[in-house]
C-alpha positions as CSV (number, residue, x, y, z in Angstrom):
1,M,-18.9,35.5,182.8
2,L,-20.2,33.3,185.5
3,K,-23.4,35.4,185.6
4,R,-23.9,34.9,181.8
5,H,-23.4,31.1,182.1
6,L,-25.9,31.0,185.0
7,L,-28.5,33.0,183.0
8,L,-28.0,30.7,180.0
9,A,-28.5,27.7,182.2
10,I,-31.7,29.3,183.6
11,G,-32.8,29.9,180.0
12,V,-32.3,26.3,179.2
13,A,-34.3,25.3,182.2
14,L,-37.1,27.7,181.5
15,T,-37.4,26.9,177.8
16,G,-36.7,23.2,178.0
17,G,-34.2,23.7,175.2
18,A,-30.8,25.0,174.4
19,A,-30.1,28.7,174.9
20,S,-27.8,30.3,172.4
21,A,-24.2,30.3,173.4
22,A,-23.3,32.8,170.6
23,E,-21.6,36.0,171.9
24,G,-23.6,39.0,170.6
25,N,-22.1,41.9,168.8
26,A,-24.2,45.1,169.0
27,E,-22.3,46.8,166.2
28,A,-22.9,43.9,163.9
29,A,-26.7,44.1,164.7
30,K,-26.9,47.6,163.1
31,G,-27.1,45.9,159.7
32,K,-29.8,43.5,161.0
33,I,-32.3,45.7,162.8
34,S,-34.3,46.9,159.8
35,M,-36.8,44.0,160.4
36,C,-37.3,45.1,164.0
37,I,-37.6,48.9,164.0
38,G,-40.7,49.0,161.9
39,C,-42.7,47.8,164.9
40,H,-40.5,47.7,167.9
41,G,-38.9,51.1,167.1
42,I,-42.1,53.2,167.3
43,P,-43.0,54.4,170.8
44,G,-46.6,53.4,171.7
45,Y,-47.0,51.4,168.5
46,R,-50.0,49.0,168.4
47,T,-50.3,46.3,165.7
48,S,-53.5,45.0,164.3
49,F,-52.4,41.5,163.2
50,P,-53.4,38.9,164.3
51,E,-55.2,41.1,166.9
52,V,-54.8,44.6,168.2
53,Y,-52.2,44.8,171.0
54,P,-49.3,47.1,172.0
55,V,-45.9,46.0,170.6
56,P,-43.3,45.6,173.3
57,K,-40.3,47.8,173.6
58,L,-37.0,46.0,173.0
59,G,-34.6,48.7,174.1
60,G,-33.2,47.8,177.5
61,Q,-34.6,44.3,177.6
62,H,-32.4,41.5,178.9
63,P,-30.4,40.0,176.1
64,E,-30.9,36.5,177.3
65,Y,-34.7,37.0,177.2
66,I,-34.6,38.4,173.7
67,V,-32.6,35.3,172.5
68,R,-35.0,32.9,174.2
69,A,-38.0,34.7,172.8
70,L,-36.6,34.6,169.2
71,Q,-35.7,30.9,169.6
72,A,-39.2,30.2,170.8
73,Y,-40.7,32.0,167.8
74,K,-38.3,30.1,165.5
75,S,-39.2,26.7,167.0
76,G,-43.0,27.4,167.0
77,A,-43.2,27.4,170.8
78,R,-44.4,31.0,170.7
79,S,-47.0,31.8,168.1
80,H,-47.2,35.0,166.2
81,P,-47.1,34.7,162.4
82,T,-44.9,37.8,161.8
83,M,-42.4,37.0,164.5
84,Q,-42.2,33.4,163.5
85,G,-41.4,34.5,159.9
86,I,-38.7,36.9,161.1
87,A,-37.2,34.6,163.6
88,G,-37.2,31.7,161.2
89,G,-34.6,33.4,159.1
90,L,-32.3,34.3,161.9
91,S,-29.2,32.3,162.9
92,D,-28.1,31.9,166.5
93,Q,-25.5,34.6,165.8
94,D,-28.1,37.0,164.4
95,M,-30.2,36.5,167.5
96,A,-27.3,37.1,169.8
97,D,-26.3,40.3,167.9
98,L,-29.9,41.7,168.0
99,A,-30.1,40.9,171.7
100,A,-26.8,42.6,172.4
101,Y,-27.9,45.7,170.4
102,Y,-31.4,46.0,172.1
103,G,-30.1,45.0,175.5
104,G,-27.7,48.0,175.5
105,A,-30.3,50.4,174.0
106,K,-32.8,52.4,176.1
């Protein structure tokens, strides 16, 4: 638990804002991943909007990083039109659940 609090504190310091304190539930995320798998669930997938680039793999990513990235898209600190639209509709609990799911996936 101390490690999680330390990572959240680091997240706050790195993003200049509050990191989510919601506890993620990977099982609950199974009903929320449909918006992610279309791009992030395809090995080697490349998108063409707004420019061509490889879509990052989410499975195995650090949950705290996923939450911070989603928060940054939602706030506008990170710019990608599709991700801003998706993150804009997520609650802190949704973000924590998705992070728990993908953080435990390979």
